[in-house]
C-alpha positions in Angstrom: 144.3 174.3 91.4 145.9 173.5 94.8 142.6 172.0 95.9 142.3 169.8 92.8 145.9 168.6 93.2 145.3 167.9 96.9 142.2 165.9 96.0 144.1 163.8 93.5 146.8 163.1 96.1 144.2 162.2 98.7 142.5 159.7 96.3 145.8 158.0 95.4 146.7 157.7 99.1 143.3 156.3 99.9 143.6 153.7 97.2 147.1 152.7 98.4 145.8 152.3 101.9 143.0 150.0 100.8 145.4 147.9 98.7 147.8 147.4 101.7 144.9 146.6 104.0 143.6 144.0 101.6 147.0 142.4 101.1 147.6 142.2 104.8 144.2 140.5 105.3 145.0 138.0 102.6 148.4 137.2 104.1 147.1 136.9 107.6 144.1 134.8 106.7 146.0 131.5 105.9 148.3 132.1 108.8 145.4 132.4 111.2 143.7 129.3 109.7 146.9 127.3 110.1 147.9 128.5 113.6 144.3 128.8 115.0 145.4 131.7 117.2 142.6 134.2 117.8 145.2 136.7 118.9 146.8 136.8 115.4 143.7 138.4 113.9 141.3 141.1 114.9 138.0 139.8 116.5 135.2 139.7 113.9 132.4 142.2 114.2 128.9 141.2 115.2 127.7 141.8 111.6 130.3 139.4 110.2 129.3 136.7 112.8 125.6 136.9 111.8 126.5 136.6 108.2 128.6 133.6 108.8 125.9 131.9 110.8 123.3 132.6 108.1 125.6 131.1 105.5 126.3 128.0 107.6 122.6 127.5 108.2 121.9 127.8 104.5 124.6 125.3 103.6 123.3 122.9 106.3 119.7 123.3 105.1 120.7 122.6 101.5 122.6 119.4 102.5 119.6 118.2 104.6 117.1 118.7 101.7 119.3 116.8 99.2 121.0 114.0 101.1 123.6 111.9 99.4 121.8 108.7 98.4 125.0 106.8 98.1 126.2 107.5 101.6 125.0 105.1 104.3 122.6 106.8 106.7 123.0 106.4 110.4 119.6 105.4 111.9 120.2 107.9 114.7 120.9 110.8 112.3 118.4 113.5 111.4 118.2 112.2 107.8 116.8 108.9 109.2 113.5 110.7 109.8 112.9 110.6 106.1 113.2 106.8 106.0 110.6 104.3 107.0 107.6 106.4 105.9 106.9 104.3 102.8 108.0 101.0 101.3 110.5 102.6 99.0 112.6 105.8 99.4 110.7 108.7 97.9 107.5 106.6 97.9 108.6 104.9 94.7 106.8 101.8 93.4 107.9 98.5 94.8 109.5 96.3 92.2 107.3 93.3 91.2 110.0 90.9 92.1 109.8 92.0 95.8 106.0 91.6 96.1 104.5 88.4 97.4 104.2 85.4 95.0 101.2 85.6 92.8 101.5 89.4 92.2 101.3 89.3 88.4 101.3 92.2 86.0 97.6 92.9 86.6 97.9 92.7 90.4 95.7 95.2 92.2 96.9 94.4 95.7 95.4 92.1 98.3 91.6 91.8 98.6 90.0 94.4 100.8 87.3 91.9 101.8 90.0 89.6 103.1 92.5 92.1 104.4 90.7 95.3 105.5 92.5 98.6 105.2 95.1 99.3 107.8 96.1 102.4 109.7 99.9 102.5 110.1 101.1 105.3 112.4 104.6 103.8 112.9 107.7 104.7 111.0 109.9 101.6 110.5 112.8 100.6 108.3 112.8 96.8 107.7 115.9 97.0 105.4 117.9 98.7 108.1 116.9 96.2 110.8 117.3 93.1 108.7 120.2 94.2 106.5 122.3 96.4 108.7 121.4 95.1 112.1 121.1 91.4 111.0 117.9 90.8 112.9 115.8 87.8 111.9 112.0 88.1 111.3 111.3 86.1 114.5 113.3 88.6 116.6 110.4 91.1 116.2 107.6 88.7 115.3 108.2 85.8 117.7 104.5 84.8 117.9 104.4 84.1 114.1 106.0 80.8 114.7 103.4 79.6 117.1 100.2 81.4 116.0 97.3 79.1 115.0 94.6 81.7 114.4 94.4 84.6 112.0 93.1 86.8 114.8 96.4 86.6 116.7 98.3 89.9 117.0 101.7 89.3 115.4 103.0 92.9 115.2 105.9 93.7 117.7 105.0 94.9 121.2 106.6 98.0 122.7 108.7 95.8 125.0 110.2 94.2 122.0 111.8 97.5 121.0 113.1 98.4 124.5 116.3 96.3 124.4 117.7 98.2 121.4 116.1 101.7 121.8 116.5 102.1 125.5 112.8 102.7 126.1 110.6 101.2 128.7 107.1 100.1 127.6 106.5 97.8 130.6 103.7 100.2 131.7 101.7 101.4 128.7 100.3 104.2 130.7 103.7 105.5 131.6 106.2 104.8 128.8 109.7 106.0 129.5 111.6 107.3 126.4 115.2 106.5 125.8 118.2 108.8 126.3 119.3 108.6 122.7 117.6 110.2 119.7 116.3 106.8 118.5 114.6 106.3 121.8 112.4 109.4 121.6 108.7 108.9 121.0 108.6 111.0 117.8 111.3 108.9 116.3 108.9 106.0 115.6 105.4 107.4 116.3 104.3 109.5 113.4 102.6 112.8 114.4 103.8 112.7 118.0 104.7 116.1 119.6 106.5 117.0 122.7 104.0 117.3 125.6 101.6 114.6 124.3 102.7 112.3 127.1 101.8 108.7 126.4 99.2 109.6 123.8 100.2 108.4 120.4 98.2 107.8 117.2 96.4 104.5 117.2 98.1 101.7 115.3 95.4 99.5 113.7 95.8 96.3 111.6 92.3 94.6 111.6 92.2 90.8 111.7 92.0 89.2 108.3 88.7 87.5 107.3 90.2 84.1 106.6 91.4 80.9 108.3 95.2 80.7 108.6 97.6 78.8 110.8 101.2 80.3 110.9 102.5 77.4 112.9 101.5 74.8 110.3 103.4 76.7 107.6 106.4 77.4 109.8 106.6 73.7 110.8 106.8 72.8 107.1 109.8 75.2 106.6 107.8 77.7 104.6 109.7 80.9 104.8 108.2 84.3 105.4 109.2 85.5 101.9 107.0 82.7 100.3 103.9 84.5 101.6 105.1 88.1 102.2 107.7 88.7 99.5 111.0 90.4 100.0 110.2 92.5 103.0 113.9 92.7 103.9 114.4 94.9 100.8 111.8 97.4 101.9 111.4 100.1 104.5 107.8 100.2 105.7 105.8 97.1 105.1 102.2 97.8 104.1 99.2 95.8 102.9 100.9 95.2 99.6 103.1 92.6 101.3 100.1 90.5 102.4 99.6 87.2 100.6 97.9 86.8 97.2 95.6 83.8 96.6 97.3 83.0 93.4 100.6 82.6 95.3 98.8 80.3 97.8 97.9 78.0 95.0 101.6 77.3 94.4 101.2 74.8 97.2 97.5 74.4 97.6 96.8 73.3 94.0 99.4 70.5 93.9 98.0 67.2 92.8 96.4 65.1 95.6 99.5 63.3 96.9 101.6 62.9 100.0 103.8 65.9 98.9 100.8 68.2 99.2 99.8 67.0 102.6 96.8 68.8 104.1 97.2 71.9 101.8 93.8 71.4 100.2 92.5 73.7 97.5 88.9 73.6 98.8 87.5 77.1 99.5 86.7 76.3 103.1 90.4 75.6 103.8 91.1 79.3 104.0 87.8 81.1 103.6 85.2 81.7 106.4 81.8 80.0 106.2 78.6 82.0 106.7 76.8 79.6 108.9 73.3 78.1 108.6 71.9 81.4 107.3 73.4 80.8 103.9 73.5 77.0 104.0 77.0 76.7 105.3 78.5 78.3 102.2 81.4 80.7 102.0 80.8 84.1 103.4 81.4 86.7 100.7 80.1 90.0 102.2 82.2 91.8 104.8 82.1 95.4 106.0 85.4 96.0 104.2 84.1 94.7 100.8 82.6 91.9 98.8 84.7 88.9 98.1 84.5 87.8 94.5 86.5 85.3 92.4 89.3 86.7 90.3 89.4 86.4 86.5 92.1 83.8 86.5 90.0 81.4 88.6 87.7 79.5 86.2 87.2 82.8 84.3 84.7 83.6 87.0 85.4 87.3 87.9 82.0 88.9 88.3 82.6 91.7 85.8 79.6 93.4 84.0 79.8 90.8 81.2 79.7 87.8 83.6 75.9 87.4 83.1 76.8 86.3 79.5 79.8 84.3 80.6 78.4 82.6 83.7 76.6 79.8 81.7 79.9 78.4 80.6 81.5 78.7 84.0 78.5 77.0 85.7 78.4 74.3 83.0 82.1 73.5 83.5 82.0 73.2 87.3 78.7 73.9 89.0 80.1 72.8 92.3 82.5 75.8 92.1 79.6 78.2 91.9 77.9 76.2 94.7 80.6 77.3 97.2 78.9 80.7 97.4 75.5 80.4 95.8 72.5 78.2 96.5 70.2 77.0 93.8 67.5 79.5 94.6 70.0 82.2 93.6 70.0 80.7 90.1 66.3 80.0 90.0 65.5 83.6 90.8 66.5 84.5 87.2 65.9 81.3 85.5 62.3 81.0 86.4 61.5 84.6 85.5 61.0 86.1 88.9 64.0 88.3 88.4 64.7 89.8 85.0 68.1 91.4 84.9 68.2 94.1 82.2 71.8 93.5 81.3 70.8 90.2 79.6 70.2 92.0 76.3 72.6 94.4 74.6 71.8 98.0 74.2 70.5 97.7 70.6 68.4 94.6 71.4 65.1 96.4 70.6 66.1 96.4 66.9 67.5 92.9 67.0 64.9 91.0 69.0 62.5 90.2 66.1 65.1 87.9 64.7 65.7 86.0 67.9 62.0 85.9 68.7 61.3 84.2 65.4 64.3 81.8 65.7 63.9 80.7 69.4 60.6 81.9 70.9 61.1 79.4 73.8 64.1 81.4 75.0 62.0 84.5 75.2 59.1 82.9 76.9 61.4 81.6 79.6 61.3 85.1 81.1 58.5 86.9 79.2 54.8 86.3 78.8 53.6 86.8 75.3 50.1 87.9 76.0 51.2 90.6 78.5 54.8 91.6 78.0 55.1 91.3 74.2 51.5 92.3 73.3 51.5 95.3 75.5 54.5 96.8 73.8 53.4 95.9 70.3 49.9 97.4 70.7 51.4 100.6 72.2 53.7 101.0 69.2 51.1 100.0 66.6 52.9 96.9 65.4 49.9 94.6 65.8 46.7 94.0 63.9 44.7 95.7 66.7 47.1 98.6 67.2 46.1 102.3 66.8 45.3 103.3 63.3 47.7 105.4 61.4 50.8 104.0 62.9 50.6 100.4 61.7 52.6 101.0 58.5 55.4 102.8 60.3 55.7 99.9 62.8 55.2 97.0 60.3 55.6 93.7 62.0 54.8 91.4 59.1 56.5 91.4 55.7 54.7 93.3 52.9 51.4 92.0 51.7 52.8 90.5 48.5 55.0 88.2 50.6 52.8 87.7 53.7 49.4 86.9 52.3 49.2 87.0 48.5 49.4 84.0 46.3 51.4 82.1 45.4 52.9 80.9 48.7 56.6 81.6 49.1 59.2 81.8 51.8 57.9 84.1 54.5 54.2 83.5 53.8 52.1 83.6 56.9 50.8 80.0 56.3 54.4 78.7 56.6 55.1 80.9 59.6 51.9 79.7 61.4 52.8 76.0 60.7 56.3 76.5 61.8 55.6 78.3 65.1 51.9 79.0 65.9 52.8 80.3 69.4 54.3 83.4 67.8 51.1 84.1 66.0 48.8 83.7 69.1 51.1 86.0 71.1 49.3 88.8 69.3 46.3 87.2 67.6 43.3 85.3 68.7 41.4 82.7 66.6 38.8 85.2 65.5 41.5 87.2 63.8 42.1 84.2 61.6 38.4 83.7 60.9 38.2 87.1 59.3 39.8 85.5 56.2 39.6 81.8 56.9 36.0 81.5 57.9 34.7 78.2 56.8 31.2 79.5 56.6 32.0 82.2 54.2 33.0 84.9 56.6 35.3 87.5 55.2 37.1 86.4 52.1 35.9 82.8 52.5 39.3 81.0 52.7 38.8 77.5 53.9 41.1 76.7 56.8 40.7 72.9 56.2 42.9 71.1 53.8 41.6 68.4 51.4 42.3 65.5 53.8 41.4 67.4 56.9 38.5 65.1 57.8 40.9 62.2 58.3 42.6 63.9 61.3 40.0 66.3 62.6 39.2 64.0 65.5 42.7 64.4 66.8 42.5 68.1 66.5 39.1 68.3 68.2 40.3 66.2 71.2 43.5 68.2 71.5 41.9 71.7 71.4 38.3 72.2 70.4 38.4 76.0 70.9 39.6 76.9 67.4 36.7 74.7 66.0 34.1 76.6 68.1 35.2 79.9 66.5 33.3 78.9 63.4 31.1 76.0 64.4 28.5 75.7 67.2 29.4 73.0 69.9 26.4 71.0 69.0 26.8 71.3 65.2 26.3 68.1 63.2 29.6 68.6 61.4 31.4 67.4 64.6 29.8 63.9 64.2 32.2 63.1 61.5 35.1 64.0 63.8 33.8 62.4 67.0 
């Protein structure tokens, strides 16, 4: 009983001691924070210092991962390393209004054939330099005002950056970094690590495959934005800010007047010629791609359906096609040497009898009746001399009641032969006709001569005597009346 009372007394005393200790700590905490005297409080233990450091690091890491988008970033701060890696923060899409003129809704970027892919290994923020630092385009790109060739290098040199970043690029083999953070190599060169020395990732912008004179445009007060868009609103400038041909036509397709000057719309004004190998025509094939006209230009985009559309484009302006193609390119198909399979639709096998009857001349412009057509028809049994047993399943002619029985009606073979005999002879020879029409009683004995045939037989004999010789001997007396 004494022990249990003592235990209760000890518990109460311990609780009171903890209460007073906590109250004292709460009262001394603000006083210590206000006075800042370390002597007013007991020194913290090692464990408490480690916990405070961990908490501070966690808070700092959280603020670094989620920076305040509304607060202006100092270009020398650690958060600036996230800027300049893409055109827009967070690699967002560039608004259409900031792209170069001519970038419509269906824009797919500049042509790879004209502007080969680039390798950008520099982190750069145009918006900071132009907007915050008030630098003009010519400050970093001074050669753009005097360049007269598209092969000129117009990107800033290392020495251009030295005046602001405190670096020294006078000797490329021994570059001296700056003292400040924005003068360190890894501040601009992506992938650079301490100890790499002067070795940085290669920065490569291939020369464009076109003719261009920056000086002529600058002398006419054509601003950078008219060709490159609103670069001052972006961070990293990429290929998407290179000119679009549709935007070039804003000036180059003006009517022929003094206001247009020398801004001709002819292809050779901007595009390279291929030399004598292709007759001085525009070069279209490059290692980076094949240059083809867009859809908006004369409806001439070379899509899979262009083989059906090209006749209208060529008829409207054959000289436009002649910028890239010589006549032998067209003749290769039009004289039958090349037979592109895409001329006919996929179900053309079922449809071709109709077109073959309506316009045989179009078929024979590419196909030979006695070889191409006859070979297929004999193989499938849709000819008079095809394999037996399959002729009915591959009927080529209408039923017998229409094709050969009397009386003659629409679709009768006599009318079809008179309308287009070439269609008949693509499968048949004259002897096939003699089986029924033999004038000497062969077969059914149908006389191929009409009642007034003797009046025009001389013309027929002189034009083509071979059908006559099927039934008559060359020296037969019957020819005397025709001769």
